[in-house]
GUFIPA-903847 format. One record per atom (N, C-alpha, C): x negated, y negated, z; residue in one letter. Coordinates in steps of 0.02 Angstrom, whole numbers, padded with zeros to 5 digits, always signed. Atoms other than C-alpha are relative to their C-alpha. Layout:
# GUFIPA-903847
XYZA;...
END
This chain:
# GUFIPA-903847
-00012-00007-00071F;+00122-00085-00758F;-00034+00063+00026F;+00023-00059-00037A;+00040+00032-00633A;+00042+00002+00063A;-00042-00007-00060I;+00167+00091-00505I;-00037+00045+00049I;+00039-00036-00050V;+00079+00145-00347V;+00044+00018+00060V;-00041-00020-00057D;+00138+00224-00185D;-00004-00048+00059D;-00001+00054-00050A;+00098+00068-00083A;+00052-00051-00023A;-00053+00048+00017A;+00226-00071-00076A;-00007-00063+00043A;+00001+00062-00037M;+00263-00243-00009M;+00010+00010+00074M;-00007-00013-00072N;+00310-00166+00158N;-00067+00020+00031N;+00066-00019-00024D;+00130-00102+00173D;-00047-00060+00004D;+00043+00060+00003L;+00042-00264+00124L;+00043-00057-00027L;-00048+00051+00017M;+00159-00412+00125M;-00031-00063-00030M;+00031+00064+00019R;+00033-00550+00087R;+00008-00018-00074R;-00009+00020+00070P;+00039-00542-00105P;+00072-00022-00016P;-00070+00017+00013A;+00230-00545-00108A;+00021-00063+00037A;-00021+00055-00043L;+00246-00672+00032L;-00029-00067-00023L;+00030+00063+00022Y;+00122-00804-00027Y;-00054+00008-00052Y;+00043-00010+00059D;+00034-00737-00181D;-00074+00007+00018D;+00069-00011-00021A;-00123-00687-00085A;-00034+00048-00049A;+00039-00042+00045Y;-00260-00608-00191Y;-00039+00051+00041Y;+00042-00054-00027H;-00336-00440-00143H;-00030+00037-00059H;+00033-00039+00053D;-00464-00355-00253D;+00027+00071+00003D;-00026-00068+00005I;-00395-00188-00313I;-00046+00038-00047I;+00047-00039+00040V;-00515-00055-00375V;+00019+00074+00003V;-00006-00072-00002A;-00509+00128-00422A;-00055+00028+00045A;+00049-00029-00045V;-00595+00231-00287V;-00054+00036-00038V;+00048-00033+00044E;-00678+00336-00421E;+00001-00035-00067E;+00002+00037+00063S;-00731+00227-00566S;-00018+00047-00057S;+00017-00040+00059R;-00746+00294-00742R;-00019-00047-00056R;+00020+00038+00059D;-00823+00234-00903D;+00060-00006-00047D;-00053+00008+00050G;-00713+00169-01041G;+00031-00068+00003G;-00033+00064+00005D;-00602+00027-01088D;+00049-00011+00057D;-00049+00018-00050T;-00496-00064-00962T;+00063-00027-00035T;-00063+00031+00022R;-00316-00121-00981R;+00021-00047+00055R;-00027+00047-00048I;-00226-00262-00895I;+00064+00029+00031I;-00057-00030-00036Y;-00103-00201-00762Y;+00031-00050+00048Y;-00036+00027-00057E;+00028-00271-00648E;+00002+00058+00049E;+00000-00053-00051I;+00002-00169-00489I;+00062-00011+00043I;-00064+00008-00034V;+00175-00142-00415V;+00016+00062+00041V;-00022-00055-00042G;+00257-00035-00282G;+00068+00027-00022G;-00063-00032+00019P;+00412+00076-00288P;+00062-00029+00034P;-00058+00030-00033V;+00524-00036-00181V;+00039-00041-00052V;-00043+00034+00051C;+00670-00104-00283C;+00010-00073+00018C;-00002+00072-00012E;+00629-00287-00256E;-00044-00034-00053E;+00039+00035+00052S;+00567-00412-00386S;-00067-00022+00026S;+00064+00022-00029G;+00429-00465-00266G;-00046+00056+00021G;+00042-00057-00020D;+00358-00290-00242D;-00060+00008-00046D;+00062-00004+00039F;+00188-00322-00317F;-00059-00006+00047F;+00062+00004-00039L;+00012-00302-00251L;-00054-00038-00037L;+00048+00037+00039G;-00085-00381-00393G;+00023-00012-00071G;-00018+00018+00069H;-00059-00470-00558H;-00063+00000-00044H;+00052+00007+00052D;-00164-00457-00716D;-00067+00030+00021D;+00061-00032-00023R;-00292-00331-00653R;-00028+00044-00056R;+00034-00039+00052A;-00417-00258-00777A;-00027+00064+00032A;+00020-00064-00030L;-00433-00073-00732L;+00002+00054-00053L;-00001-00060+00041N;-00469+00093-00814N;+00033+00054+00043N;-00038-00045-00043L;-00334+00203-00737L;+00028+00060-00036L;-00036-00059+00023Q;-00262+00375-00758Q;+00050+00019+00055Q;-00049-00022-00049E;-00109+00448-00672E;-00035+00040+00055E;+00029-00035-00057G;-00155+00508-00498G;-00061-00033+00031G;+00058+00035-00028D;-00300+00388-00471D;+00017-00029+00068D;-00006+00032-00066V;-00327+00325-00294V;-00029-00070-00006V;+00022+00070+00002L;-00339+00136-00280L;-00015-00024+00071L;+00014+00034-00063A;-00416+00033-00141A;+00021-00073-00007A;-00019+00071-00003I;-00339-00134-00097I;-00045-00031+00052I;+00053+00024-00044K;-00484-00228-00023K;+00021-00060+00042K;-00006+00058-00044S;-00493-00356+00116S;+00069-00010+00029S;-00066+00005-00033A;-00324-00316+00190A;-00009-00013+00074A;+00016+00013-00070G;-00402-00315+00363G;+00058+00009+00047G;-00052-00004-00051A;-00287-00346+00509A;+00069-00015-00027A;-00065+00019+00027Y;-00149-00407+00395Y;+00043+00059-00020Y;-00039-00058+00022G;-00097-00234+00338G;+00051+00022+00052G;-00044-00027-00051M;-00026-00160+00497M;+00041-00055+00035M;-00035+00052-00039S;+00019-00323+00585S;+00058-00030-00039S;-00054+00028+00040M;+00129-00380+00440M;+00044+00053-00032M;-00037-00053+00034S;+00193-00210+00383S;+00067+00013+00034S;-00066-00017-00027S;+00368-00145+00409S;+00022+00068-00027S;-00029-00062+00023N;+00474+00009+00384N;+00058-00012-00048N;-00052+00019+00048Y;+00580-00077+00251Y;+00015+00059-00046Y;-00023-00055+00042N;+00681+00047+00148N;-00018+00068+00029N;+00017-00062-00035T;+00639+00181+00278T;-00065+00029-00026T;+00065-00022+00023R;+00460+00189+00217R;-00048+00004+00059R;+00050-00005-00054P;+00333+00256+00343P;-00060-00044-00016P;+00060+00042+00009R;+00183+00142+00370R;-00058+00044-00024R;+00056-00035+00031A;+00026+00191+00275A;-00055+00014+00051A;+00061-00012-00037V;-00132+00265+00345V;-00045-00062-00005V;+00049+00054+00003E;-00265+00136+00389E;-00069+00030-00001E;+00068-00024+00008V;-00442+00168+00332V;-00048-00058+00004V;+00052+00051-00004M;-00592+00064+00384M;-00059+00025-00041M;+00059-00016+00041V;-00733+00061+00257V;-00058-00038+00029V;+00061+00029-00029D;-00905+00031+00333D;-00058+00024-00042D;+00053-00021+00047G;-01034+00035+00195G;+00025+00059-00040G;-00019-00061+00036A;-01025+00211+00123A;+00044+00046+00042A;-00039-00041-00046Q;-00927+00278+00272Q;+00073-00024+00002Q;-00071+00015-00007C;-00737+00287+00283C;+00026+00033+00064C;-00026-00025-00063H;-00645+00307+00448H;+00075-00013+00003H;-00071+00009-00012V;-00460+00338+00476V;+00008-00030+00069V;-00008+00034-00064I;-00415+00214+00613I;+00073-00001+00024I;-00070-00007-00019R;-00226+00238+00613R;+00031+00051-00047R;-00031-00052+00040Q;-00132+00392+00554Q;+00061-00027-00037Q;-00061+00015+00038R;+00006+00381+00424R;+00061+00018+00043R;-00063-00017-00034E;+00180+00373+00500E;+00036+00055-00040E;-00041-00052+00032T;+00300+00514+00462T;+00074-00020+00005T;-00073+00011-00005I;+00487+00515+00433I;+00023+00017+00070I;-00018-00020-00069H;+00501+00606+00600H;-00016-00057+00049H;+00018+00054-00047S;+00410+00464+00689S;+00046-00061-00008S;-00047+00056+00010L;+00529+00336+00611L;+00064+00010+00040L;-00064-00014-00033F;+00680+00421+00689F;-00008+00025+00072F;+00013-00029-00065A;+00598+00481+00851A;+00033-00037+00058A;-00029+00040-00055L;+00667+00339+00958L;+00075-00009-00005L;-00073+00007+00008E;+00845+00348+00891E;+00036+00051+00044E;-00041-00042-00044Q;+00980+00421+01002Q;+00068+00012-00032Q;-00068-00011+00026P;+01143+00504+00950P;+00050-00036+00044P;-00054+00029-00039L;+01304+00422+01004L;+00030+00052+00047L;-00032-00046-00047A;+01382+00500+01157A;+00071+00015-00023A;-00068-00017+00020S;+01540+00595+01116S;+00046-00006+00060S;-00048+00009-00054N;+01696+00560+01218N;+00041+00062+00011N;
END
């Protein structure tokens, strides 16, 4: 298993209908690969992003989940009080942040305290 900081609330398609997204290490390295289940930290049996992926990983590696497109943000949620992830558009060799990561503060910004009597 490779437990990553993304979860089914960030990209629901694999958990919802077993959609395939290519998952790669942003910085590749030489060496042998191992077969991984790519899973998130949400305590749900369906919290997976990819099955049987051959990768050469080390702790702390950054992974790219490809071809998420419009499905990432439009299907994402704040399940388990998880802020939505940053969105990055990759255009050839260029990367552009197109939506900032949510913060815990932004999750609670619209909540109001109960009026005291």
